C-alpha positions in Angstrom: -6.6 177.4 23.8 -7.5 177.9 20.1 -5.7 174.7 19.1 -7.5 172.7 21.6 -10.8 173.8 20.0 -9.7 172.1 16.8 -8.3 175.2 15.1 -5.1 174.8 12.9 -2.5 177.4 14.2 0.3 178.4 11.8 3.1 180.7 12.8 6.8 181.1 12.3 9.6 181.0 14.8 12.9 182.9 13.8 15.8 180.8 15.1 14.1 178.8 17.8 16.1 178.2 20.9 16.7 174.7 22.3 13.7 174.9 24.8 11.4 175.6 21.9 13.0 173.1 19.5 12.7 170.2 21.8 8.9 170.8 21.7 8.8 169.9 18.0 7.5 166.4 17.1 8.3 166.3 13.4 11.1 168.1 11.5 11.4 168.6 7.8 14.6 170.3 6.4 14.4 171.8 2.9 17.0 173.6 0.7 16.8 174.6 -2.9 13.6 172.6 -3.3 15.1 169.4 -2.0 14.2 167.4 1.1 17.3 166.9 3.4 15.5 165.4 6.3 12.0 164.4 7.2 11.2 162.5 10.4 11.0 162.8 14.2 12.7 165.9 15.5 14.4 164.0 18.3 16.2 161.7 15.9 17.5 164.5 13.7 20.8 164.9 15.5 21.3 161.1 15.5 20.6 160.9 11.8 23.1 163.7 11.0 25.7 162.1 13.2 25.3 158.9 11.3 26.1 160.6 8.0 29.2 162.4 9.4 27.9 165.8 10.7 28.4 165.8 14.4 26.7 168.5 16.4 29.3 170.4 18.6 28.7 170.3 22.4 26.4 173.3 23.7 25.3 174.1 20.1 21.7 174.7 19.4 20.3 171.9 17.1 18.3 174.4 15.1 21.4 176.7 14.4 23.3 173.5 13.8 20.9 172.3 11.0 20.9 175.7 9.4 24.6 176.0 9.4 25.1 172.5 7.9 22.6 173.3 5.1 24.3 176.6 4.4 27.8 174.9 4.5 28.9 177.2 7.2 29.2 174.7 10.1 32.5 173.4 11.4 30.9 170.0 11.2 30.8 170.5 7.4 34.5 171.3 7.4 35.2 168.3 9.6 33.2 166.0 7.4 35.0 167.2 4.3 38.4 166.5 6.2 37.2 163.0 7.3 35.9 162.1 3.8 38.8 163.5 1.9 39.8 160.6 -0.6 43.4 159.1 -0.6 43.2 158.3 -4.3 41.7 160.6 -7.0 39.0 158.2 -8.1 36.1 159.5 -10.2 33.5 158.7 -7.5 35.4 160.6 -4.8 35.9 163.7 -7.1 32.2 163.8 -7.9 31.2 163.6 -4.3 33.7 166.5 -3.3 32.6 168.6 -6.3 28.9 168.3 -5.5 27.4 170.9 -3.1 26.5 170.1 0.6 22.7 170.2 -0.3 23.1 167.7 -3.1 25.1 165.4 -0.8 22.6 165.7 2.1 19.8 165.0 -0.3 21.3 162.0 -1.8 22.1 160.6 1.7 18.5 161.1 2.6 17.2 159.3 -0.4 19.2 156.3 0.6 18.2 156.4 4.2 15.6 154.2 6.0 13.7 157.4 6.9 13.0 158.1 3.2 12.0 154.4 2.5 9.5 154.4 5.4 8.0 157.7 4.2 7.8 156.3 0.6 6.0 153.2 1.9 3.6 155.3 3.9 2.8 157.4 0.8 2.4 154.3 -1.3 -0.2 152.9 1.1 -2.1 156.1 0.9 -2.2 156.0 -3.0 -3.3 152.4 -2.8 -6.1 153.3 -0.5 -7.4 155.8 -2.9 -7.9 153.1 -5.5 -7.6 153.7 -9.2 -6.8 157.3 -10.3 -9.9 158.8 -11.7 -10.1 161.8 -14.0 -10.5 164.9 -12.1 -13.8 166.7 -12.4 -14.1 170.4 -13.0 -15.7 170.9 -9.6 -12.5 169.6 -8.0 -10.5 172.5 -9.5 -12.9 175.1 -8.2 -12.0 177.1 -5.1 -14.0 175.9 -2.1 -14.5 177.7 1.1 -15.2 176.5 4.7 -18.2 178.8 5.0 -21.0 179.7 2.6 -21.5 182.9 0.8 -24.1 184.3 3.2 -21.7 183.6 6.2 -18.9 185.4 4.4 -21.2 188.3 3.4 -22.3 188.7 7.0 -18.8 188.9 8.6 -17.4 191.1 5.9 -20.3 193.5 6.0 -20.1 193.5 9.9 -16.4 194.4 9.7 -17.1 197.1 7.1 -19.8 198.5 9.3 -17.3 198.7 12.3 -14.8 200.5 10.2 -17.5 203.0 9.2 -18.6 203.5 12.9 -15.0 203.9 14.0 -14.2 206.5 11.3 -17.3 208.7 11.4 -15.7 211.7 9.6 -15.7 209.9 6.2 -19.3 208.8 6.7 -20.5 212.3 7.8 -18.7 213.9 4.7 -20.4 211.3 2.3 -23.8 212.1 3.8 -23.2 215.8 3.5 -22.1 215.7 -0.1 -25.0 213.4 -1.0 -27.6 215.8 0.7 -26.1 218.9 -1.0 -26.2 217.2 -4.4 -29.7 216.0 -3.8 -30.7 219.7 -3.1 -29.0 221.1 -6.2 -30.4 218.4 -8.5 -33.9 218.9 -6.9 -33.7 222.6 -7.3 -32.6 222.4 -11.0 -35.3 219.9 -11.9 -38.0 221.3 -9.6 -41.5 221.8 -11.2 -40.8 219.7 -14.4 -43.9 219.8 -16.6 -45.7 216.9 -18.1 -44.9 217.5 -21.8 -42.2 216.5 -24.3 -39.6 218.9 -22.8 -40.4 217.4 -19.3 -39.5 213.9 -20.5 -36.2 215.2 -21.8 -35.5 216.9 -18.5 -36.4 213.8 -16.5 -34.0 211.7 -18.6 -31.3 214.3 -18.0 -31.9 214.1 -14.3 -31.9 210.4 -14.2 -28.6 210.3 -16.2 -27.0 212.9 -13.9 -28.1 210.9 -10.6 -26.9 207.7 -12.1 -23.5 208.9 -13.2 -23.0 210.7 -9.8 -23.8 207.4 -8.0 -21.4 205.4 -10.1 -18.5 207.8 -9.6 -19.2 208.1 -5.8 -19.1 204.3 -5.5 -15.6 204.2 -7.1 -14.1 205.3 -3.6 -15.0 201.8 -2.4 -12.3 200.3 -4.7 -9.6 202.0 -2.6 -10.9 200.2 0.5 -10.8 197.0 -1.3 -7.2 197.5 -2.5 -6.1 198.5 1.0 -7.7 195.6 2.7 -7.0 192.9 0.1 -3.7 192.0 1.5 -5.1 191.7 5.0 -7.9 189.3 3.7 -5.5 187.2 1.6 
């Protein structure tokens, strides 16, 4: 329902079963920072079969791809047996010594899928025209909503947290009232002379210091909620 409203939904699926995997449109396989496959998900099994990695009957394609990448699949062992060289040429030795990830990456680079992706990216680059020098504004962090919108929703959320936890709010109000009474009693009836000016400066310093230290407690809320916001 959210996606139909134009929202982008991102979530992770741990070991998707076949009924979920067949719903995928595009599939990208990565390992050690290298692309091993990028293209339509329904053509992935056909591609791996063409490079010598046949998926066993009744095996889940998602599990098969992970096993092939990790080198744990029986298809990997079968591929090594099928491609074992008769002579001990240098090219064959290099192929056998390289890891499964490197082999899959090199085969993907030589495939038609990579070429089509490369051509599509080249068209995008040509459409952008000549590369211009990036301005400073392009490096600045931009947000989908303005500052006032962000301030409104964050303030609303903080207000809800205060309402749902009244104990902390009541305690803060009680402490503030008690300190106000104490300060008011100490500096009550200050005279309008030189000593009165010094007393007023002392009271302002005490009140300002108290407000600064009492607001430090808000930092704890920020640290606790920072991960949630990020």
